[in-house]
N, C-alpha and C positions, 0 to 999 in steps of 0.2 A: 304823787304816784310812788308806790313802793319800789325800792331799788334792790335787786338781788344780783349778786355776782355769780355767774355760772363758771365753775372750774372744771375744765375738761382735761381728760388724760389720754395718753396714747397707748404705750405698750402694756400698761396695767390692765387695759380692757382685754388683753390677750392671755391673761394669766390663768384662765380656766378656773379650776376649783380653788385656787389660791387667791383669786381676785379679791374676795372679801377681806382677806388678811391685809393686803396692800391698802385697800380702801380704809380699813380701820386705822392703820398706821398714819395715813395722810390726815384723817380726821383728828387724831390725837395731836399731830404736829400743828395743824391749823388752830386748834383750841389753845395750844401753848403760845404760838407766835402772835395770835390776835388778842390774847387775854388783856393786855394793857391798852388796846386801842378802843375799847368800849364794848357794849353789849352786842351780842350777835347770836344767830342760830345757824347750825349746820345740819343739812340733811343730804341724802343721796338718792339718785334714781337715774337709770338709763346711762350708766357710765359718766355721770356728771355729779359733782358736788355743788350744792346750793348754799352759798354763804349770804345770809340776810342780816345786814346791820340793823340794830334796833335802837330805840331811844328817839328823842325828839329831833335832834340834829346830828346824826351820826357822821363821822368823818369817813365817807366812802372812799375818798382818795387814799387815805392812809390804809384802809383795809385792802384796797387793790394793790398798793405798793408792797405790802407785806406778803400778800398771797403770791405775787409775782416771783418771790424768792424761795418758794416752797417746792422742793423737788417732788416730782410726780405730776405736777400740773403743767400741761402743755399749752393751753390757751385759757385766757380769762375774758369773759364777756360781761361787762357791766351793763345790766339790763333793766329796763322798766317792765314791771309785771302788770299785765292788763287782763281783765276778764276775757274769757274765750268767746268773744263776740266780734264779728267783722266790723261792725259800726264802731265799737269801742277801740278796736285796733287802729282803724283809719282816723279816728279822732285824736287818740293819744300819741301815736307814733310820731307824726310831724311835730307835735308839741315837745315831746321828750328829746328828739334829735335836732331841735331847731338850731342850736349852736353849730353843729356839724354841717347841717345842710345849707345854712346861710352862707357859709364860706366856701362852698363847693360849686363846681360848674356842671358836673355830671354825676349820675348815680344809677344804681340799679337796685331792685328788690329781690331778695332771696328768701324763700319760705321753706320751712321744714315742718312737716305735719306728723309728729310722733303719735298724736292722738287721732287715730283714724276715724273716730266718731265725729270729728269736726266736719260740718256740712260742706265746706269748700275745700277743694283740692289745692295743692300748692300753686299751680299756674293761676288759678282764680284768685287766690290770696294776693299774689304778686300784682295782678292786674288791678284789683281793687285798691290796694295800698299805694301802688305807683300813681294811680289817678289822683288819689287824695293828696299825695306829696306834691305833684305838679300843680294842683289847684292852689295849694298853700304857698309854694315857692315857684312861681312861673319862670324864674330865671334859669331853672335847672333843665338839663336835657338828659334823656335816658341813654346810657352807654352800657350795653350788656357785656362788652369785651374788656374794657379797661376803665371802669368807673373810678372816680375819685373817692366816692363813698358807696359802700354796700350796706344797705339797710336790710337787716335780717329779722325775720319773725319766726320764732320757734314755738309751735303750738304743742305744749306738753300736757302732763296730767292735770295740773291745777291751774296753770296760767298760760297765757300767750306772752312770751318774752321778746321784747324789742331791743335790738342793739345794733350798733354800727360795727366797724371792723374790730375783731378781737385783738387783745394785747398778748404778746408772747409770754408764756410762763417759763419757769426754769427748766422744765423737762425732766428727764431721768426717772428715777424711782425713789420712793420715800426713804429718808434717812432712818436707819434702824433695820432695814430689810436685808442687809448684807453683812452683818457682823460689825465688830469693832476693829479699828486699826490705829496705829500710832504714827503721826506725822512728825518727821524731823523738820522742825520749823526754824529757819534762819531769818535774818532780817532782809533777805533778798526778794526778788520778784517771783521766782519760780515756785518756792515751796507753798506759799498760800494758794497758788493756782492748782498745784497738785492736790492739796487737801480739798479744795472745792470740787475738783473733778472726781475724786473718790467718793465724796459725800453725794454727788450727783448720781452715783451708781449704788447708793443705798448704805454706804459705810458710815458708822458713827465714828467721827474723827476726834481723837485726843491729840495733844501736841506736846512735844518734848523739845526744849531749847537748851543749848550748851553755852554757858557764859564763862568768861575768863578774866575776872577782875584782877588787877587794876588795868589790864590791857583793853578790856571792854568796860564801858561806863554803864551807870544806871540808866542813862537815856537810851542806850542800845537795847537793854532788856525791856524798857518801857515801850520802845518802838515795836518789838516783837509781840509784846502783850497787846498792843493796839492792833496789830495785824490779826491776832487771834480773835480779838473783839469784833473786828470788821467781818471776819469769816463767819461769826455766829449768825449773821443775818441769813445765811444759807445753810450752815451746818448745824445750827442749834448750839446749846451749851457745850463748851469745850473744857475738859480737864487739862490744865496747863502744868507741865513738869519743867522745872528749871534746875539744870545740873551744873554744879561747880566743876569746871574743867581745867582750871589753870595749872594745877600740879601735873596732870597728865600731859598737857602740851609742853610744859617745861622739861619733863623727863623725856618726852619724844625728841625734843630739839637737842637735848644733851647726849642722847644715847643711840640715835638712829640716823641712817643716811638722810641728808637733807632732801635729796631728790624723791625719797619715798615718804616724806613727812605727811603729805595730804592723804595718801592712801592708808597709811597706818592710823592716822587720826580718824578717818571715817570708819575703819574697822573697829576701833575702840568705841566710837560713838554707837555703832550698831550693837556692840556687846552690852554696853550700858543700857541702851534702849530696850534690848531684849530682856535683860534682867528685871527692869522695871515693869515691862509687859507681863512677865511671868509672875511678879508679885501682884499685879492687878487681876490676874487670873482669867479675864475674858477678852483680852486683846490678841487677835490672831495673826496680825501682819504689820509690817512697817511700810511707811510711805515716804518717798523722797521726791524732790523736785528736779532730779537729774534729767538732762536732755543730752542724747548721745552726741558726743563730739563737741559740746559747747565749750568746755574747758578741759585742762589736762587730766583732772581727776574724774572726768566723765567719758573717757574713751571706753571702748568695749573691754579692753584689757584691764583697765582700772576697775570697771564694774564687776568683772569676773573675780578679781582679787577681793573686792568688798563683799560680794555675795558669799564667798567661801567662808566668811566669818559668821554667817547668819544661819540660825536654826529655824527661822520662820520665813514665809514669803516676803519679798520686797516688791512693792508696787511702785512703778515709775510712770504715772500717767502722762507726763510731759516728754517722755523719751523720744517720741517721733516728731515733736513740734520744734520749729525754729524760734528764735528769740522774739521776732515780730508777732508770731502767733500767741506766744505766752503773754507778751505785753498787752495784746488786744483783750485777752481774757481778764488779765489783772485790772485793766481799766474798767471793764464791764462790771466786775464784782467789787470795785471800789478800793482795792488794796494798792494800786500802783503808786499813788502819790506818797503813801506812807513808806512803801518799800524803798523808794529812792532817797529818803532822808539820809544825810551823810553820817550815820553812826555805825562804826565798824562792829562786826561780830567776830566770834572766835575762829571762823573759817577763813577770814581774810587777814587777821593781824599777824599770823605766823606763816604766811604763804611763802614757799620756797621760790628762789629766783628761777631755777630751772627744774621744774617737776618732771618726773619721768612719765612719758605718755604710754609706753609699752612695758609696764612692769610684768614680771613673771610671778606667778603665785609662789613658786619656790623661794625666790629671793625676798619677797614680802614676808612670808611666814618665818624665814630665817632671821630677818631683821627684827621682827616682833618678838621672837623667842630669845633674842640676845639680851633682853632686859625683862625683869619680873614686874609686869604692870598690875598684877592681881591685887596687891594691897591698895593701889590707887583707884582701881576700878571699884572695889568695895567701898572705899571712902567716898567716891563720887556718888554711888548709888545711895548710900546712907545719908549723904548731905543734900540730896535732892529735895527741893521744896515743891509743894503742890498747892494750886489754887484753882477754883472753879470760875471760869470766865463765862458770865451769863449772857444769854442772847440779848442784843441791844434792840 
């Protein structure tokens, strides 16, 4: 039996005249992400994308896994495609779903008849197929309220599609539908989650990382590159910028108040990131993994001081999440285990003993103006390396 994966979307269906634009973006993403998984065909109809694996023995599991990480898809239904005939449906459905039904105790049948020319109405389809399943699997009982398995028949234009309970997709809207943004990517737990969350809202995410050799090691940089690589499963290809930051941190430590070190460091990071964004020409915003009140540099006072150095919007999608919620998302997207590897980044090696939690903008700007950082900012921008981290 031919297997086709039905990819269903949510808010995209409400985009009105722009709906086709979002659909086209999703189809392009699907073609890129599935290209190395084998041959396939993608079509669309009735707010659903149909992905049909081709070839003699396609790896449908791999197709389904990759599709589950594409933003814009809300539900995935791995389905058997049957001719639109009730006898064929009653014969093929128990066979196709045998593995699921054999291990269950209760079930129900749900029918959706998009093709109104089909001779049987939905309740009649349910009755016919339910009887066929009970005949094939007499141990089963019907439970229409809390079934262990829901067998669904969708009678559409070309086929009747048979599937059990759908798999959750990544949700959101397609990457590329909301512009480009630059993620300040550290080696911690929060920033990869922030990048994921903005990509889920359609942003193309690039990443910038600040390293401080010899205080940070090659392994620390490789850890962050690995995080970016893991993010590509959801975000697609990521342009990765690596900034030499040692000299700036040393000048900060030697010339500025220790309690303001982290705030001043973040302001200079923002300045460097903005200049690189301006050189790239099409990046409209910055992204950070800050969560309000999580550490001293993430108080509201500190964020005000940081934002005052910014000429472009700063998105903080984790700002209202607690650490447990952020960790839960990190585990879901597969970055948590890499994030907790014990390699220090430049944000932690120079951490002051007693950082100021309520800095005023006036004192921060005065401290920053007490030393000319401009030559070192230019040097850092010019020394930045770039590589493209491809979707894995």
